[in-house]
C-alpha positions in Angstrom: -21.8 19.6 -3.7 -18.3 21.0 -3.3 -15.3 18.6 -2.6 -12.8 19.8 -0.4 -9.3 19.5 -1.3 -8.0 15.8 -0.8 -5.2 13.8 -1.8 -5.3 9.8 -1.2 -1.5 8.4 -2.0 0.3 5.6 -1.2 3.7 4.9 -0.7 5.5 2.2 -2.7 8.9 0.9 -2.2 11.0 -2.0 -2.3 12.0 -3.3 1.6 14.7 -1.1 2.9 14.6 1.7 0.1 13.2 4.0 3.4 9.5 3.8 2.8 8.5 3.6 6.7 11.5 6.3 7.5 9.9 8.7 4.6 6.2 8.0 5.9 7.4 9.4 9.5 9.1 12.2 7.9 5.8 13.5 5.4 3.9 13.1 9.0 6.3 15.5 10.9 6.2 17.9 7.8 3.1 18.0 7.9 2.2 18.5 11.6 1.1 15.3 12.3 3.7 14.4 14.7 5.9 16.2 16.4 9.1 14.2 17.4 10.9 12.4 14.1 11.3 8.9 16.5 13.3 7.2 14.2 15.9 9.8 14.6 15.9 11.1 18.5 13.4 8.3 20.6 15.2 5.6 22.4 13.9 2.7 23.2 10.8 1.4 22.7 10.1 4.6 20.4 12.4 3.9 17.9 10.3 3.2 15.4 8.0 4.6 12.9 4.5 5.4 13.8 3.1 3.0 11.5 4.6 -0.1 12.3 2.1 -0.7 15.3 2.1 -4.8 15.3 4.4 -6.8 17.4 5.9 -8.8 14.8 6.7 -5.3 12.5 8.6 -4.1 15.9 10.7 -7.3 16.2 11.8 -7.9 12.7 11.6 -3.6 11.3 9.3 -3.9 8.6 5.6 -3.1 7.6 3.9 -6.4 7.5 0.1 -4.4 6.8 -0.7 -1.1 5.4 -1.8 1.3 7.4 -3.3 4.7 7.5 -2.7 8.3 8.4 -4.8 11.4 7.7 -3.2 15.1 7.7 -4.2 18.6 6.9 -1.5 21.2 5.4 -2.1 24.1 3.8 -5.9 23.5 3.4 -5.5 20.0 1.7 -6.5 17.3 3.7 -3.9 14.2 2.6 -4.1 10.2 3.0 -1.3 8.7 3.5 -1.2 4.4 3.0 1.4 2.9 4.2 2.1 -0.2 2.6 4.0 -3.4 3.6 7.5 -3.5 1.2 7.9 -7.2 1.1 6.9 -8.9 -1.7 5.2 -11.7 0.5 2.3 -9.2 1.1 1.9 -8.1 -1.9 -1.7 -9.2 -2.3 -2.6 -6.7 1.2 -0.7 -4.2 -1.2 -2.3 -4.5 -3.8 -5.4 -3.8 -2.5 -4.3 -1.2 -1.0 -3.3 0.4 -4.5 -6.6 0.2 -5.4 -8.2 2.6 -2.6 -5.4 5.9 -4.1 -5.3 8.3 -6.6 -1.5 8.4 -6.7 1.7 7.0 -5.3 4.7 7.5 -4.6 7.9 5.4 -5.3 11.1 5.2 -3.4 14.0 4.2 -4.7 17.3 3.7 -3.1 20.3 5.7 -4.5 22.5 3.0 -4.1 20.2 0.1 -6.1 18.2 1.9 -7.8 15.3 -0.4 -9.5 14.6 -3.0 -7.2 12.4 -6.2 -7.9 9.7 -5.9 -5.3 9.7 -2.2 -7.0 9.0 -3.2 -10.1 6.6 -5.5 -8.8 4.3 -2.5 -7.3 4.7 -0.2 -10.1 3.2 -2.3 -12.8 0.0 -3.0 -9.9 -0.1 0.8 -10.1 0.1 0.7 -13.8 -2.7 -1.5 -14.1 -5.2 1.0 -12.9 -3.3 4.0 -14.4 -2.0 5.0 -11.3 0.0 8.4 -11.2 3.5 8.0 -9.4 6.0 10.8 -8.1 9.4 9.2 -7.7 11.8 9.8 -4.6 15.3 8.6 -5.4 16.5 8.8 -0.8 19.9 8.2 1.0 21.3 10.6 -1.6 23.7 11.6 1.6 25.6 8.3 1.5 27.6 6.5 -1.4 25.0 5.8 -4.4 24.9 5.8 -7.9 24.8 8.6 -10.6 21.8 10.6 -10.2 21.4 10.5 -14.6 22.3 5.8 -14.1 19.0 6.3 -12.0 17.0 8.2 -13.8 17.8 5.7 -17.1 16.8 3.0 -15.4 13.1 4.8 -14.3 12.6 5.3 -17.6 14.1 2.3 -19.6 13.2 -0.2 -16.8 9.3 0.9 -15.7 8.8 2.4 -19.5 8.2 5.9 -18.6 9.6 9.6 -18.9 11.3 11.1 -16.5 11.4 14.9 -15.7 13.9 15.7 -12.9 12.9 18.1 -10.5 15.6 19.2 -7.8 19.3 17.6 -8.1 21.5 16.1 -5.3 24.9 18.7 -5.1 27.3 15.4 -4.7 26.7 12.3 -2.9 27.5 10.4 -0.2 30.9 12.2 1.3 30.8 14.9 -1.1 27.0 16.1 -0.4 26.4 19.6 -0.5 22.6 19.5 -0.7 19.7 19.8 -3.1 18.9 22.5 -5.4 15.1 22.5 -6.4 14.7 23.4 -9.9 10.8 25.1 -10.0 12.0 27.9 -6.6 15.5 27.9 -7.3 16.2 26.9 -3.5 19.0 25.5 -2.6 18.7 23.3 1.3 21.9 22.5 2.5 23.1 20.2 5.4 24.2 21.7 9.0 26.7 20.0 11.5 28.4 16.5 11.3 25.2 15.0 11.1 24.3 16.2 8.1 20.7 17.1 8.9 18.2 19.5 7.5 18.1 22.1 9.8 16.5 24.7 7.9 19.7 25.9 6.0 18.3 27.1 2.6 18.2 30.0 0.7 16.7 31.3 -3.3 18.5 31.8 -6.0 17.7 33.4 -9.8 18.3 29.9 -11.7 22.4 27.7 -11.8 24.3 30.6 -13.0 22.9 32.8 -9.6 26.4 34.4 -8.6 25.2 33.6 -4.8 25.8 29.9 -5.6 29.8 30.7 -5.3 29.4 31.7 -1.5 27.1 28.8 -0.9 29.1 25.5 -1.9 32.8 24.6 -3.1 33.9 25.2 -6.4 33.7 21.4 -7.2 29.8 21.2 -6.0 29.2 24.3 -7.6 30.7 23.4 -10.8 29.3 19.8 -10.7 25.6 21.5 -9.6 25.7 23.7 -13.0 27.0 20.6 -14.8 24.7 18.4 -13.6 21.8 20.9 -13.5 21.5 21.8 -17.2 22.2 17.8 -18.3 19.1 17.5 -16.4 16.6 20.2 -17.2 18.2 19.2 -20.7 18.1 15.9 -21.4 14.9 15.2 -20.3 11.3 15.7 -20.8 10.0 18.9 -19.4 7.1 18.7 -16.4 3.5 17.5 -18.0 1.0 17.9 -15.4 -1.3 15.7 -18.2 1.6 13.0 -18.9 1.8 12.7 -15.0 -1.6 12.6 -13.7 -2.0 10.1 -17.0 0.8 7.5 -15.6 3.0 8.4 -18.4 5.2 10.5 -16.8 7.5 10.8 -13.2 8.1 14.0 -11.4 12.0 13.1 -9.9 12.9 14.4 -6.5 16.1 13.8 -4.9 16.6 14.0 -1.1 17.3 11.7 2.1 14.0 10.6 4.0 16.3 10.7 7.8 18.0 13.5 7.3 14.9 15.8 6.0 16.1 17.0 2.5 13.6 16.5 -0.3 10.4 15.8 1.7 9.0 19.3 1.8 8.9 19.9 -2.2 7.7 16.3 -2.2 4.8 17.3 -0.5 4.3 20.4 -2.3 4.6 18.3 -5.5 1.6 15.8 -3.8 -0.3 19.3 -2.8 0.3 21.1 -6.5 0.0 17.8 -9.0 -1.2 14.9 -7.7 -4.8 14.5 -8.8 -7.6 15.2 -6.3 -10.5 11.7 -6.0 -11.0 10.2 -9.3 -13.7 8.0 -11.0 -13.9 4.8 -9.4 -14.7 1.7 -12.0 -17.9 -0.5 -10.9 -20.7 -2.4 -12.5 -23.6 -1.0 -14.1 -21.3 2.0 -14.4 -18.1 3.9 -12.9 -18.5 6.3 -9.9 -17.5 9.9 -10.7 -16.8 11.2 -7.3 -19.2 14.1 -7.9 -21.6 11.4 -7.2 -24.4 13.3 -4.6 -25.1 9.6 -3.2 -22.8 8.2 -1.3 -20.5 5.3 -2.2 -17.6 3.5 -1.3 -15.9 0.3 -1.1 -14.2 -2.0 1.7 -10.4 -2.1 0.8 -9.0 -3.9 4.4 -10.7 -5.0 7.5 -8.0 -5.2 10.9 -9.0 -7.1 13.7 -7.4 -6.0 17.6 -5.8 -3.0 16.2 -6.9 -2.3 20.4 -6.1 -6.0 21.6 -8.1 -5.3 25.1 -11.1 -4.1 22.9 -10.7 -7.5 20.4 -11.9 -5.0 17.8 -12.3 -5.5 14.0 -12.4 -2.3 12.0 -13.4 -2.2 8.3 -11.3 0.4 6.0 -13.2 1.9 3.4 -12.5 4.1 0.4 -15.0 6.9 -0.1 -15.8 7.6 -3.5 -18.8 9.8 -3.8 -21.5 11.6 -1.8 -20.9 13.0 1.6 -21.3 10.7 4.3 -21.5 12.1 8.0 -21.5 10.1 11.2 -24.7 7.4 11.6 -25.9 7.6 8.2 -27.3 4.3 7.0 -25.2 2.7 4.1 -26.0 -1.3 2.7 -22.9 -3.7 2.1 -23.0 -5.8 -1.2 -22.7 -8.8 0.9 -24.9 -8.7 3.4 -27.8 -6.7 1.2 -29.0 -5.8 4.8 -28.9 -1.7 5.5 -26.4 -0.6 8.5 -26.0 2.5 10.6 -22.8 3.9 10.9 -22.1 5.1 14.4 -18.9 5.3 14.9 -16.8 5.9 11.9 -12.9 6.6 12.7 -10.2 8.4 11.3 -6.7 7.2 11.8 -3.5 8.3 12.4 -1.9 4.8 12.4 -3.3 3.7 15.3 -4.1 6.4 17.3 -8.3 7.2 16.3 -10.2 10.3 16.2 -14.4 9.8 15.6 -14.9 11.1 11.6 -18.5 13.8 11.8 -18.1 13.1 8.7 -15.7 12.5 5.7 -16.0 13.2 1.8 -14.6 11.5 -1.8 -10.9 10.7 -1.3 -11.5 10.3 2.7 -10.6 6.3 4.3 -12.9 5.7 7.0 -12.5 2.7 9.6 -16.1 1.0 10.7 -15.8 -0.8 13.7 -17.6 -4.0 12.7 -18.6 -7.8 14.6 -17.8 -9.7 11.1 -20.3 -8.0 8.9 -17.9 -6.0 6.5 -15.3 -8.1 4.6 -13.1 -6.7 2.2 -14.8 -6.4 -1.7 -17.7 -5.1 0.0 -19.7 -2.1 -1.9 -21.6 0.1 0.3 -24.3 2.8 -0.5 -26.7 4.6 -0.2 -29.0 3.5 -2.4 -27.2 -0.3 -3.0 -27.7 -0.1 -7.1 -23.8 -0.1 -7.9 -21.1 -2.3 -7.5 -17.6 -1.4 -7.1 -14.6 -3.9 -9.1 -11.2 -4.5 -9.1 -10.6 -6.2 -5.8 -9.4 -9.6 -6.1 -8.4 -12.4 -4.2 -5.1 -14.4 -5.7 -3.9 -18.1 -5.5 -1.9 -18.9 -3.2 1.7 -20.4 -3.9 2.3 -22.1 -0.3 -0.1 -24.5 1.2 0.1 -25.5 4.8 -1.9 -27.8 7.6 -2.3 -26.2 10.9 -2.4 -28.1 13.7 -3.0 -26.6 17.1 -0.8 -27.7 20.5 -4.2 -27.5 22.3 -6.8 -29.7 20.8 -9.7 -28.0 23.0 -8.7 -24.4 20.9 -10.4 -25.5 18.0 -13.5 -23.4 18.5 -10.8 -20.4 19.0 -8.8 -21.4 15.8 -11.7 -21.6 13.8 -12.1 -17.6 14.6 -8.7 -16.8 14.7 -8.6 -17.6 11.1 -12.5 -16.7 10.1 -10.9 -13.3 11.3 -7.3 -13.3 9.3 -8.6 -14.7 6.2 -11.1 -11.6 6.5 -8.2 -9.3 6.9 -6.6 -11.0 3.6 -3.2 -12.2 5.6 -4.5 -15.6 4.4 -6.9 -17.9 2.9 -8.3 -20.1 4.8 -9.9 -24.0 2.7 -11.7 -26.9 4.3 -11.1 -30.2 2.5 -14.1 -32.5 1.9 -12.1 -35.2 3.5 -10.2 -34.6 6.3 -10.2 -32.8 9.0 -7.2 -30.1 9.1 -7.9 -27.0 8.4 -5.3 -25.2 4.9 -4.4 -22.2 5.0 -3.0 -20.1 1.9 -0.1 -17.5 1.5 1.6 -15.5 -1.5 4.9 -15.4 0.6 6.4 -17.6 3.2 6.3 -14.1 5.8 3.3 -14.2 6.0 2.7 -18.0 8.0 5.5 -16.1 10.6 2.8 -13.5 10.9 0.0 -16.2 10.8 1.5 -18.3 13.7 3.0 -14.5 15.8 -0.9 -13.1 15.7 -2.5 -16.5 16.4 -0.3 -16.5 20.0 -0.4 -12.5 20.3 -3.8 -11.9 19.7 -5.8 -15.1 20.1 -3.6 -16.8 22.7 -3.8 -20.2 20.3 -0.1 -22.2 19.8 -0.3 -23.9 16.4 2.3 -25.1 14.0 1.9 -25.3 10.2 2.7 -28.6 9.0 3.6 -29.7 5.2 1.0 -30.4 2.8 0.4 -32.3 -0.1 -1.1 -29.8 -2.3 1.4 -26.7 -4.1 -1.8 -24.3 -5.4 -5.5 -24.1 -5.5 -7.7 -23.3 -8.3 -11.9 -21.9 -7.6 -14.0 -24.1 -9.5 -16.5 -22.6 -11.6 -18.6 -24.4 -14.4 -22.0 -25.6 -14.9 -23.4 -28.1 -12.5 -23.6 -31.1 -14.1 -19.8 -30.2 -15.6 -18.8 -29.1 -11.2 -20.5 -32.8 -10.3 -18.6 -34.5 -13.0 -15.3 -33.2 -11.5 -16.2 -33.5 -7.8 -16.9 -36.7 -8.3 -13.9 -38.3 -9.0 -11.7 -35.7 -7.3 -12.9 -35.2 -3.9 -10.2 -36.0 -2.4 -8.7 -33.6 -4.0 -12.1 -30.4 -3.0 -12.3 -28.0 -0.2 -14.5 -24.6 0.3 -13.1 -21.7 1.0 -14.5 -19.7 4.1 -17.3 -18.7 1.2 -18.3 -22.0 0.6 -17.3 -21.6 -3.1 -15.6 -25.1 -4.3 -11.6 -25.2 -4.9 -9.4 -27.7 -6.5 -6.3 -28.1 -4.4 -3.6 -29.3 -6.7 -0.4 -31.0 -6.2 2.0 -29.0 -8.8 1.4 -26.9 -11.8 1.3 -29.9 -14.1 -1.3 -31.3 -12.2 -3.4 -28.1 -12.7 -3.2 -28.1 -16.5 -3.8 -32.3 -16.6 -7.6 -31.5 -15.2 -7.7 -28.4 -17.1 -7.7 -30.0 -20.2 -9.3 -33.6 -18.8 -12.2 -30.9 -18.0 -12.6 -28.5 -20.5 -16.6 -27.4 -19.1 -14.6 -26.8 -15.9 -13.0 -23.4 -15.1 -10.1 -23.5 -13.0 -9.3 -19.9 -11.8 -6.3 -18.1 -10.0 -7.7 -15.2 -9.2 -11.7 -14.5 -7.5 -13.2 -11.7 -7.8 -13.9 -10.4 -3.9 
């Protein structure tokens, strides 16, 4: 089977580094949209197309991963926009299992920030190659050499500057691309890029004197030579192995450097890669269809109460209507209405290839971590649940809505927004999250999508651990600790601990019981 060209990548960053704006401009450059909403739209349209949930529009942040597919130069790009806020790291982690490369966005004034580092470590665990985009160079920022050195030191990566800013902030005169010799310059008072570009033979080309100020030219030549001589040359194998990051400078808002970034993804980013699985890894060349669910999203269309499972296709040629077997249920299902995404917009997918992300409408039969396959002889691995760091009790304002609340909590736990625990003793259900903002999303979505008003109350518990061990060991532990036990939504036994000390104490007293902070989905 000939696999069409695919580039499946995520954008990762700290909040406010400009990730959603860059997403929008990549779509603009890729021809997927025709109006840059962040720059020219007004009112309700003044937001990127990838942020469609009510709370996202209110808070101006991304809280759920979204998928956008577009084509450019004969290559299909599958762009996964991830939440930047650390409170949604679990959703981001699962999304990073579905990509082959990533773009790391760094604010030129702030450099490497804590969430950037966390997300990078997730990429490193999976050897995901990273292209770095230093954003907002049209504003006052740090010295470019300081930024490069920080990337190299903080992330233990070789860096290779592929372009260079001619000044920053008030002195910004454009971006020079080392490979092509193209100088892109701002026009007008807004300093936007509106097509003013010229190509030169190199830094010594005499024609540069007519395009830049004397100070700008001197700065570009001095810094450009140092940048090219002082850092590692680009090496495709080192980049794809995750050891080197090519660095592009630009301004997503003003559209500088976005074209070069897309060109780099076309030329260098890896095509679909091998996926970890049992009994053996899955190659994209494998003829039968395999894929895995890395995300479930309920109510993308609130009028129809829909439920979409996002599947990363790993091998084979998928055709609409074919039967696939989910590892969760083991019952074959026909996929009649698979969809391709453009954020909230969608279209029917007649076929898909390795690297593509398709949506499968379903009524709760597909869950995060499920493997779908033609032969039902394989299970794709590496999508864990993480122990929650915040636990709260859920109390209804209207006790007659218990059934609706149960349905909502089940839906949202399937998405990975929250985890739900049902105590062995007591009737109040407990929700667990990694970050505080997830609780705000929970309350907002309960009201907006399920018409359920609820409040969150303090819980006596601090964290949770999944229990495993022999039947005898588990019975001995549960008989004594029933007041601290619960079941998760799959019926697995969970120990609700009042503190980290409590976990350690119980581990010492019950060496035959395993207390796990992660659970393979």
